N, C-alpha and C positions, 0 to 999 in steps of 0.2 A: 075516524079516519073514514067512515063508511067503506069498509074493505074487508074482504074475507081473509086478508093476510093481516095478522097480529101486528100492532103500531111499531112495535121495536124491531120487526122484520122487513120493514119497508127499506128499499134502497135508499142509500146516501152516498153518493160519489164512489159507487162501487163495493160498498162493504153494507150489510143489514146494520140499521141504526144503533143496536144494541153493541154491535161490536166496536165502536167509538170509544164510551166510556169505559168499557172491560181493557180496550187497548190503553187508556190514560191511566187506569189505576194500575196496571203492570208495569208501565213506564215509571210511576209514581214508588215503585217497591213494593206494592202489595204482595205478601207472601202466598196468598191463596185468594182466589173470585169466586164468590158465589153468586148465583144470578137465580131469582125468585121467579118461578112460572105457574102458572094456572093448572087445574087438575087435569086438563087435557093434554098438557105438555107439548104444546106447539113449538117451544125453543129446544126440544132433544133433539140432538145432531146438527143443530145450528149454530153451537156457541165455538168458539177455538179450543184445542186442545188443552185439556188440565183445568178447563172451568167447571166448577161444581154447580148442580141443579138442585134447588129446594123447590118443593111444591107448597103453594098456598091453597089450602081446600076450598076457600071460599073468597070472592072478591070483597074482603071486610076492609078494605083499608090499607094504609102505608105500614100503620103499626102491624096489622095481622100480616103482612109481607115481612117485616123484620121479625115477628115471631117465628115464621115458617124458616128462617135462615138463622134462628139462635142454637139450634143443635151444632151447626158446623162451626159457631164462635168458640173462642178462648177467652182468656183473660187480657190478650194483647190489644192494643187501640184496634179499632174498627172504623172503617171509612164507610160511609153509606151513601150511595149515588142513585138518582134515577137513571131508569133506562132510556129516557126519551130527552135525556141532555148531552147530545152527542159532541158538543162542541168545547165541553170541558176539557183542560189540558192536564197534562202532568205535572207542568210547573204550578197552575193553580192549586192541585191537590196538595202538593208538596208545601207550598205555602200554607196551606191550611192545617196540615198535620203540623209544621213546624210552630204555628201558633197556638195551635193546641197543646202541644207539649211546654210551651214556654209560658202559659197562662195558668197550667196547672188545673184546668177546669176539667168537669167531668163530662163535658158535651161543648163543643163547638160548632156553631151553626156558619156555613157560607152564606153572605148577604149580597144583595145589591140594591141599587135605588133604580127606580124605573119611572118614567115620565106617566105611564099608564100600568099601575100596579094590578089591573083588576085581574082575578082569577087566582092570585099569588096570597098564599100565607104572609101576614104582617108581621114583622118584628117588632116587638115591644120592649124597650131598653128601661132599665133602672136609671137613676141618676149616676151612678158609678159607672155606666156604660156596658154592665152586664147585661143579659137577657133575662126580661122577667118571664116571657112566655112568646110563643109563636101563635098567632091566631089565624084559623083557617078562614077562608072565605067563600066556600065552594057553593052555599046556598043562604039565602036570606035567614038571618039569626045566627048565624056564625060569630058574626063580630059586629060591634057597635058603629056608629057613624065615626067617632073619633078614630076608633082604630081603622076603619076604612079609608081615614085621611093620609095614614102613615104611607110614604113611598118606600121606605126601605123594607124589601121583602125577603122570605126564606127562598134561595135558590135550590133546596132539596137536596143540598149535599152537607154532611154533617160528620165529624169525628168525635167519637165516643170512647171513653174508657170501656174495655170490654165487659169487666164485670159490672158496673154501674149500669150500662146498656140492658143486660139481660135482667137485671133486678127490676129496670124499671117498665120493661115488656111485661113483665108478669104481673106487673099492678095496673095496668093499661086498662081502662074501661070506655066504652062506646058513649061518651057523655057530650053529645053533639047533635046538631040537626039532622045529619044524615044516618046516626046511628052506626058508624064505623069507628074502628081502631085508628085514630092519627098518631103518626111517629111524633109529630112535632108536641103532641100532648105529654111524651116521655120525658120531656125536658121540664114540665112543671115537677116532676116526680124526682129531680135532681138537685143536689144544694149549690152548685154554681154551673153557670152555662155562659161562654162567652161567644163573640161573634166576629167573623173575619169577612170585612168588607172587600168585595172585589172591584178593581177599578174599571174592569171591562165586563159591562152586565151582557154582553152578547156570549159570553162562555157559558152561561147557563140557561140560554135560551131554550125553553121547553118546547114540544112538538106535540099539538093536540089535533091538528087537521092537517089538511095537504097545502093550505096556504102557510100555515108554519113550517112545515116540511120545506115548502120552495126558498121561503127566507133563509131557513138554516142552510139550505143546499148551497146559495149563494156565496154566505160567508165562508162556508167549508171549502168552496171551489177556489174563493180569493184565496183562502190560506194555503192550498195545495199550489196554485199558481206562484206565490211568493217563495215558497220554498224552492222550485223548481229554478226560478229567475235567480234566486241569490245562490244557487248552487251552480251557475253558468249555463244555465239554459235561456234563449231566447223565444220568447213567446210574443209574435207580433201583434195579436190582437187578442188579450186574454178575455174579454167579452164575448168572443166567437167560438171559444176554444172550450172543450170539456176535457178534462183529465181525471181520472178517478185515482182514489188515494192510494191505489194498490201500483200504479205505474212508476217505474224507473226510468230516468232519461239522462243520458251522459251529457257531459259538459261539451259547451259549443254546438250543439245541435239546436236547430232552428226550426221552429213549428209555427208554420204560417197559417193564417186565418181559416176558419171553419173546419177545424180537425177535431177529432174525436177519438181520444186514446183511452181503451176501455179495459177491465179485466186485469190480467197478470201480464201485461203488455211490459216488455224491456226493450228500451231502444239505446243504442250505442253513442259513441262520441262522434261528433261533426257529422251528424245526420242532416238531412234536408226532409222535412215532411211536411206534405201538403202543398199548396191549399187543397181543402175539400178532401181530407183523407181521413178515412176510419180504421184505426187499428184494434182488433179484439184478441185478447189474448195471443197476441204475435210476439216474436223476438226479432229484432233487428239487431245487426251487426254494426261496427264503426263504418261511417261514410257510406250510408246506404241513402238512398234518394228515392222519393215514394210522392210524387204529386198524383193529386186528384184521382186517387184508387181505394179499393177495400179490401181489406185483408183480415182473415179469420183463423185463428189457430194454425199459424204458419210460421216457417222460419226462413227469414232473409239474412245471409251472411254478408261478411265485410266487403265493401265495394260493389255491391250489385246495386242493380236500379229496378224500378218498378213503375209502370204507367207511362204518361198518363192513361185513365178510364181501365186500369186492369183489375182483375177480380182473383184474388188467391184464396182458394177454400181451404178447409182443414186437411192437414196431411203434407201439405206442400212445404219442400225444402228447395230454396235458391241459394246454391252454394257461391262460394267468392267469385266475384267479377262477372256474375251471370245477369241475365236480362229478361225481364217479362215486359212487353213493350205494351203499346196501346192497343186497348180492346182485346187482351188476353185474358183467358180464363184458363187457370190450372187447378187442379185438383188432386190431392193425395199421389203427388208425384215428386221425384227427386230429381232437379234439374242441376247437371254438372258443371263444376268450375268453368267459367268463362264461356258458357253454353248462351245463346241468344234465341228467344222466343220473341222477334221483333214486333209482329203486330197480327189481329186478326184470326187469332189462333185459340183452339180448344186441346188443352193437354189433360188427360185424367187418366188415372192409376198407370204411370208411366214412369221407368227408370232411363235416364238421358245423360249420356256420358258426357265428357268434358269437351269443350272448344266445338259442339256441333252448332249449326245453324239451322233453325227449323222455318223454311220460308212461307209467307203469307199463307193464311188459310190452312194451315197443316191441322189435321183433327186426328185424333186417336179416337176410334170408334170403339169404345171399351164395354159397351153393354150389348148383349145379345138378345134381350128381351126376357132372358130369366137369370141370368149371371154376367156379373163384371169381370174382364179378362186384363190382364195387364199387357203393355206394349214395352219393350226392350229397344232403345236407340243407343249405340255405340258412340265411341269418342270419334271426333271429326267427321261427322256425318253431314251431308247436305241433302235438305229436302227443297223441292221447288215449289212454287206457288200451287194451291189448292190440290194439296195431297191428302189422302186419306189413308190411315194406318188402322187395318182392320184388325183388331187384337182377338186372339194372342197372336203377335207377331214380333219378329227380331229383324232389325236392322244392323249388320254387322259395322265395324270399325271403319271409317274412310268410305263408306258406301255413298251413292247418290240416288235419289228418288227424282225421276222425270216429272214434270208439271202435270197436272190433272191425272194422277195416278191415283187408282185405288187398289193399295197394295194388300193382299189377302195371303202371301206366301212370303216366309223369311227370304231377305235378302243377305248374300254373303258378303263378308268385308270386302272392300274395294270393288263392289259390282256397282252396275246402274240398273236400278229397277224400274220398269216401265210398265203399266197397267192400265191401257186406255186404248179404243178402238182405232184403227187406222183411218186417217182423215179421207174422205171422199168427196171432190169438187164437182157440182153438177152445172153443167155449162149453161147459160142461157136462163135459169130458173126466174131471175128477178123478172124477165121480160114475158115470159109465159104467166108469170103471177098477175102481173098488171093487166094483161089481156084477159084472165078469167074475172077479173074484177071491174073491166070496162062496162057501162051500160049498152043495152042494145041500140043501134042507131036506126031510125026509120026508114023504110025502102023507099 
């Protein structure tokens, strides 16, 4: 991967790569999940709750990884997955386990046929269809030309009898060109090995570089889109839409083109999102409209509207039927039911009551250069255009603030706050200005 980040921790549609096969195993009914890590334990703290971590002391191959996990294994059937095959599904794993149980084999290999099998271990079958061996092809000398011509490959997923696996692992030797312990070599030590061929080879595509990751991401994203659309969501242009696997969307919501829905975002029913909208860890209630806006770690409740060209920052709450209009930025503020911030305003560290209207270019000056302070605005307040509220300050219920005011003191309920210089008109100013600029005339 040419990265400081461990391969299986690279992001794939909102989750680290390793989380995908872990989730598939759990969905297939795994009673416990063990992830094998390196001696520096980069995966520690990065795995779902309940997942156990085993440490492989040295990078001595897939067999060495299985040996590291052996202490966690019982005699029950064991499912072995690679951490870099994120597209594997619970359905495919269940089918493998069922085939393993029906065949009575000590191990069953998931296989697939590829047009270009380069880099994969080849599955060599006997005449009766059972597996004679799996031949690794990582370096020259691992396989013969005849074996390299085989298109059926080992997908890196196995079902084992637990006791037979532990016995085979104890007898593994590094008898290969790389001097590693190959898990497929354990198959040679068993009496009977079966194979379950997958109809969809994309399920077990591996990731070895960023080009592979991009290919897998495209397939994962298409899977996410299909699931939402089949659940009643309209995605107008899937090709331009990014939706993380962690996102939840209600029925009859329309996602317009060029939207990016990330993290733990939840969207209610009958919403209109986009076009050109980004939601990150954001919760939208039912019937919310968010065109052409950017929202991060905030909540917008039912019937509210945002945008276009709005920016809602962390800690923002827009209550029912409220509005953050065009070119509005709101941060760490509670905007009351039915309250409107129509346009060209910044509201930061504020609590605003219901049914208030903040005029264009209303600003809460929340930072004094050392500390941030809150502004409190009551219910049914009306601020006029170009108003600055210098925190900490309170505007009482039903109060008004005159245009072009810089409010530094509390405004009582029902009062009108005015904080601006009295207007002065200077007669003849334009004529005198023109006279000063006129060039000298020759005598």
